KOLNU-704615 format. One record per residue: residue number from 1; residue in three letters; x negated, z, y of N, C-alpha, C in turn. Coordinates in nm, 2 decimals. Layout:
N
R; NUM; Ala; X; Z; Y; X; Z; Y; X; Z; Y
...
***
This chain:
110
R; 1; Met; -16.16; 11.03; 7.43; -16.18; 11.10; 7.55; -16.30; 11.20; 7.53
R; 2; Leu; -16.29; 11.28; 7.42; -16.39; 11.38; 7.40; -16.53; 11.31; 7.38
R; 3; Asn; -16.53; 11.20; 7.31; -16.66; 11.12; 7.29; -16.72; 11.08; 7.42
R; 4; Ala; -16.63; 11.03; 7.51; -16.68; 10.98; 7.64; -16.74; 11.10; 7.72
R; 5; Leu; -16.67; 11.21; 7.72; -16.72; 11.33; 7.78; -16.86; 11.38; 7.72
R; 6; Arg; -16.86; 11.38; 7.59; -16.99; 11.42; 7.53; -17.10; 11.32; 7.56
R; 7; Thr; -17.07; 11.19; 7.56; -17.17; 11.09; 7.60; -17.22; 11.11; 7.74
R; 8; Ala; -17.13; 11.14; 7.83; -17.16; 11.16; 7.97; -17.25; 11.29; 7.99
R; 9; Leu; -17.22; 11.39; 7.91; -17.30; 11.52; 7.92; -17.44; 11.49; 7.86
R; 10; Val; -17.45; 11.42; 7.76; -17.58; 11.39; 7.70; -17.66; 11.31; 7.79
R; 11; Ala; -17.60; 11.21; 7.85; -17.67; 11.12; 7.95; -17.72; 11.20; 8.07
R; 12; Thr; -17.64; 11.29; 8.12; -17.68; 11.37; 8.23; -17.80; 11.46; 8.19
R; 13; Ala; -17.79; 11.52; 8.07; -17.90; 11.60; 8.03; -18.03; 11.53; 8.02
R; 14; Ile; -18.02; 11.40; 7.96; -18.14; 11.32; 7.95; -18.20; 11.28; 8.09
R; 15; Ile; -18.12; 11.25; 8.18; -18.16; 11.21; 8.31; -18.23; 11.33; 8.38
R; 16; Ala; -18.17; 11.45; 8.37; -18.22; 11.57; 8.43; -18.36; 11.61; 8.37
R; 17; Ala; -18.37; 11.59; 8.24; -18.49; 11.63; 8.17; -18.60; 11.53; 8.21
R; 18; Thr; -18.57; 11.40; 8.22; -18.67; 11.30; 8.26; -18.72; 11.33; 8.40
R; 19; Gly; -18.62; 11.36; 8.49; -18.66; 11.39; 8.63; -18.75; 11.51; 8.64
R; 20; Ala; -18.72; 11.62; 8.56; -18.80; 11.74; 8.56; -18.94; 11.71; 8.50
R; 21; Ala; -18.94; 11.63; 8.40; -19.07; 11.60; 8.34; -19.16; 11.52; 8.44
R; 22; His; -19.10; 11.43; 8.51; -19.17; 11.35; 8.61; -19.22; 11.44; 8.72
R; 23; Ala; -19.14; 11.53; 8.77; -19.18; 11.62; 8.87; -19.29; 11.72; 8.83
R; 24; Ala; -19.28; 11.75; 8.70; -19.39; 11.84; 8.65; -19.52; 11.77; 8.64
R; 25; Thr; -19.52; 11.64; 8.61; -19.65; 11.56; 8.60; -19.69; 11.51; 8.74
R; 26; Asn; -19.60; 11.50; 8.83; -19.63; 11.45; 8.96; -19.55; 11.53; 9.06
R; 27; Pro; -19.59; 11.65; 9.10; -19.51; 11.73; 9.19; -19.49; 11.67; 9.33
R; 28; Gln; -19.57; 11.58; 9.37; -19.55; 11.51; 9.50; -19.42; 11.42; 9.50
R; 29; Ala; -19.38; 11.38; 9.38; -19.27; 11.29; 9.37; -19.14; 11.33; 9.44
R; 30; Val; -19.12; 11.46; 9.45; -19.00; 11.51; 9.52; -19.01; 11.48; 9.67
R; 31; Tyr; -19.12; 11.45; 9.72; -19.14; 11.42; 9.87; -19.15; 11.27; 9.90
R; 32; Gly; -19.17; 11.19; 9.80; -19.18; 11.05; 9.82; -19.30; 11.00; 9.74
R; 33; Glu; -19.38; 10.90; 9.81; -19.49; 10.85; 9.74; -19.59; 10.79; 9.83
R; 34; Ala; -19.72; 10.79; 9.79; -19.83; 10.73; 9.87; -19.81; 10.58; 9.86
R; 35; Val; -19.83; 10.51; 9.97; -19.82; 10.37; 9.98; -19.94; 10.31; 10.05
R; 36; Ala; -19.95; 10.18; 10.05; -20.06; 10.11; 10.12; -20.05; 10.13; 10.27
R; 37; Gly; -20.16; 10.14; 10.34; -20.16; 10.17; 10.48; -20.08; 10.06; 10.56
R; 38; Ser; -20.08; 9.94; 10.51; -20.02; 9.83; 10.58; -19.86; 9.85; 10.59
R; 39; Ala; -19.81; 9.94; 10.50; -19.67; 9.96; 10.50; -19.62; 10.05; 10.61
R; 40; Ala; -19.71; 10.12; 10.68; -19.67; 10.22; 10.78; -19.60; 10.16; 10.90
R; 41; Ala; -19.49; 10.22; 10.94; -19.42; 10.18; 11.06; -19.46; 10.27; 11.17
R; 42; Arg; -19.53; 10.38; 11.15; -19.56; 10.48; 11.25; -19.70; 10.54; 11.21
R; 43; Gln; -19.77; 10.57; 11.32; -19.90; 10.64; 11.30; -19.89; 10.78; 11.36
R; 44; Val; -19.94; 10.88; 11.29; -19.94; 11.02; 11.35; -20.08; 11.07; 11.33
R; 45; Thr; -20.14; 11.13; 11.44; -20.27; 11.19; 11.43; -20.25; 11.34; 11.42
R; 46; Ile; -20.31; 11.40; 11.32; -20.30; 11.54; 11.30; -20.43; 11.61; 11.36
R; 47; Thr; -20.42; 11.70; 11.45; -20.53; 11.78; 11.50; -20.52; 11.92; 11.46
R; 48; Ala; -20.61; 12.00; 11.50; -20.61; 12.15; 11.47; -20.49; 12.21; 11.54
R; 49; Asp; -20.44; 12.15; 11.65; -20.32; 12.21; 11.72; -20.19; 12.16; 11.67
R; 50; Thr; -20.19; 12.07; 11.58; -20.06; 12.01; 11.53; -19.99; 12.11; 11.44
R; 51; Lys; -19.88; 12.16; 11.47; -19.80; 12.26; 11.39; -19.70; 12.19; 11.31
R; 52; Ser; -19.64; 12.08; 11.36; -19.53; 12.01; 11.28; -19.52; 11.87; 11.31
R; 53; Val; -19.46; 11.79; 11.22; -19.43; 11.65; 11.24; -19.29; 11.63; 11.20
R; 54; Asn; -19.21; 11.55; 11.28; -19.08; 11.52; 11.24; -19.07; 11.38; 11.19
R; 55; Val; -19.00; 11.36; 11.08; -18.98; 11.23; 11.02; -18.84; 11.22; 10.97
R; 56; Asn; -18.80; 11.10; 10.94; -18.67; 11.07; 10.88; -18.69; 11.04; 10.73
R; 57; Asp; -18.60; 11.08; 10.64; -18.61; 11.03; 10.51; -18.60; 10.88; 10.51
R; 58; Gly; -18.70; 10.82; 10.44; -18.70; 10.67; 10.44; -18.82; 10.62; 10.53
R; 59; Asp; -18.87; 10.70; 10.61; -18.98; 10.66; 10.70; -19.11; 10.64; 10.62
R; 60; Thr; -19.20; 10.55; 10.67; -19.33; 10.53; 10.61; -19.43; 10.56; 10.72
R; 61; Val; -19.51; 10.66; 10.70; -19.60; 10.71; 10.81; -19.74; 10.72; 10.77
R; 62; Ala; -19.83; 10.67; 10.85; -19.98; 10.68; 10.83; -20.03; 10.80; 10.90
R; 63; Phe; -20.09; 10.90; 10.83; -20.14; 11.02; 10.89; -20.29; 11.00; 10.91
R; 64; Asn; -20.35; 11.03; 11.02; -20.49; 11.03; 11.05; -20.53; 11.17; 11.07
R; 65; Val; -20.62; 11.22; 10.98; -20.66; 11.36; 10.99; -20.81; 11.36; 10.99
R; 66; Asn; -20.87; 11.39; 11.10; -21.02; 11.39; 11.12; -21.09; 11.27; 11.06
R; 67; Gly; -21.03; 11.15; 11.09; -21.09; 11.03; 11.05; -21.05; 10.98; 10.91
R; 68; Lys; -20.98; 11.06; 10.84; -20.93; 11.02; 10.71; -20.78; 10.99; 10.72
R; 69; Thr; -20.74; 10.87; 10.66; -20.61; 10.83; 10.68; -20.54; 10.82; 10.54
R; 70; Phe; -20.41; 10.86; 10.53; -20.33; 10.83; 10.42; -20.19; 10.80; 10.46
R; 71; Thr; -20.12; 10.72; 10.39; -19.99; 10.67; 10.42; -19.89; 10.72; 10.32
R; 72; Trp; -19.78; 10.76; 10.37; -19.67; 10.82; 10.29; -19.54; 10.77; 10.32
R; 73; His; -19.46; 10.73; 10.21; -19.32; 10.69; 10.23; -19.24; 10.81; 10.19
R; 74; Phe; -19.16; 10.86; 10.28; -19.08; 10.98; 10.26; -18.95; 10.94; 10.18
R; 75; Asp; -18.93; 11.00; 10.07; -18.81; 10.98; 9.99; -18.78; 11.11; 9.92
R; 76; Thr; -18.72; 11.20; 10.00; -18.70; 11.34; 9.96; -18.57; 11.36; 9.89
R; 77; Leu; -18.56; 11.48; 9.83; -18.43; 11.52; 9.77; -18.34; 11.56; 9.88
R; 78; Arg; -18.22; 11.53; 9.87; -18.12; 11.56; 9.97; -18.12; 11.71; 10.00
R; 79; Gly; -18.12; 11.74; 10.13; -18.12; 11.88; 10.17; -18.25; 11.94; 10.19
R; 80; Met; -18.36; 11.87; 10.16; -18.49; 11.93; 10.18; -18.52; 11.93; 10.33
R; 81; Gly; -18.55; 12.04; 10.39; -18.57; 12.05; 10.53; -18.72; 12.03; 10.57
R; 82; Ser; -18.81; 12.11; 10.51; -18.95; 12.10; 10.55; -19.04; 12.14; 10.43
R; 83; Phe; -19.16; 12.10; 10.45; -19.27; 12.14; 10.35; -19.40; 12.12; 10.42
R; 84; Asp; -19.50; 12.18; 10.36; -19.64; 12.18; 10.41; -19.70; 12.04; 10.38
R; 85; Leu; -19.76; 11.98; 10.49; -19.82; 11.85; 10.48; -19.93; 11.85; 10.37
R; 86; Ala; -19.99; 11.96; 10.35; -20.10; 11.96; 10.25; -20.05; 11.93; 10.11
R; 87; Lys; -19.92; 11.94; 10.08; -19.86; 11.91; 9.95; -19.87; 11.76; 9.92
R; 88; Ile; -19.88; 11.68; 10.02; -19.88; 11.53; 10.00; -20.02; 11.47; 10.04
R; 89; Ala; -20.10; 11.55; 10.10; -20.23; 11.50; 10.15; -20.32; 11.48; 10.03
R; 90; Pro; -20.41; 11.38; 10.03; -20.50; 11.36; 9.92; -20.61; 11.48; 9.92
R; 91; Ala; -20.67; 11.49; 9.81; -20.77; 11.60; 9.79; -20.88; 11.57; 9.90
R; 92; Gly; -20.93; 11.68; 9.96; -21.03; 11.67; 10.06; -20.98; 11.65; 10.20
R; 93; Val; -20.85; 11.63; 10.22; -20.80; 11.62; 10.36; -20.74; 11.75; 10.40
R; 94; Asp; -20.80; 11.81; 10.50; -20.75; 11.94; 10.55; -20.65; 11.92; 10.66
R; 95; Thr; -20.52; 11.94; 10.63; -20.41; 11.93; 10.72; -20.38; 12.05; 10.80
R; 96; Gly; -20.46; 12.16; 10.78; -20.43; 12.28; 10.85; -20.29; 12.34; 10.80
R; 97; Met; -20.23; 12.40; 10.90; -20.10; 12.46; 10.87; -19.98; 12.37; 10.92
R; 98; Thr; -19.99; 12.24; 10.91; -19.89; 12.15; 10.96; -19.77; 12.14; 10.86
R; 99; Asn; -19.65; 12.15; 10.92; -19.53; 12.14; 10.84; -19.47; 12.00; 10.87
R; 100; Val; -19.40; 11.94; 10.77; -19.33; 11.82; 10.79; -19.18; 11.85; 10.78
R; 101; Tyr; -19.11; 11.82; 10.89; -18.96; 11.84; 10.89; -18.90; 11.70; 10.87
R; 102; Val; -18.82; 11.70; 10.76; -18.76; 11.57; 10.72; -18.61; 11.57; 10.75
R; 103; Ala; -18.57; 11.48; 10.84; -18.42; 11.47; 10.87; -18.36; 11.37; 10.77
R; 104; Ser; -18.23; 11.37; 10.76; -18.17; 11.27; 10.67; -18.19; 11.13; 10.72
R; 105; Asn; -18.18; 11.04; 10.64; -18.20; 10.90; 10.67; -18.09; 10.85; 10.77
R; 106; Pro; -18.12; 10.80; 10.89; -18.02; 10.76; 10.99; -17.92; 10.66; 10.93
R; 107; Leu; -17.96; 10.58; 10.83; -17.86; 10.48; 10.77; -17.74; 10.55; 10.71
R; 108; Tyr; -17.76; 10.68; 10.66; -17.66; 10.74; 10.59; -17.60; 10.86; 10.66
R; 109; Arg; -17.63; 10.88; 10.79; -17.57; 10.98; 10.86; -17.42; 10.95; 10.90
R; 110; Gly; -17.33; 11.04; 10.89; -17.19; 11.02; 10.91; -17.16; 10.99; 11.05
***
């Protein structure tokens, strides 16, 4: 029993350390990942007047910002409500002060 508990604690520590190391090398990972534009199920145009965008966890969205496009698959940590779009935008893409509000995945809502 004690060995099983010790093994579980060590495994949990290793998983946590691996996740922290990955997040340190790729801080965008907590928000999801960049994907090919063909994967987008939705297109959103960001203008100077855009203050926020609503998405669901699990959505794949193509963002058009002043003629530059990037596509993002949202796979956020549970409980994350919002973040600045600039955190996931490629270098050189000015998203202004746009926030992304991420709702839970509709497949898992109670």
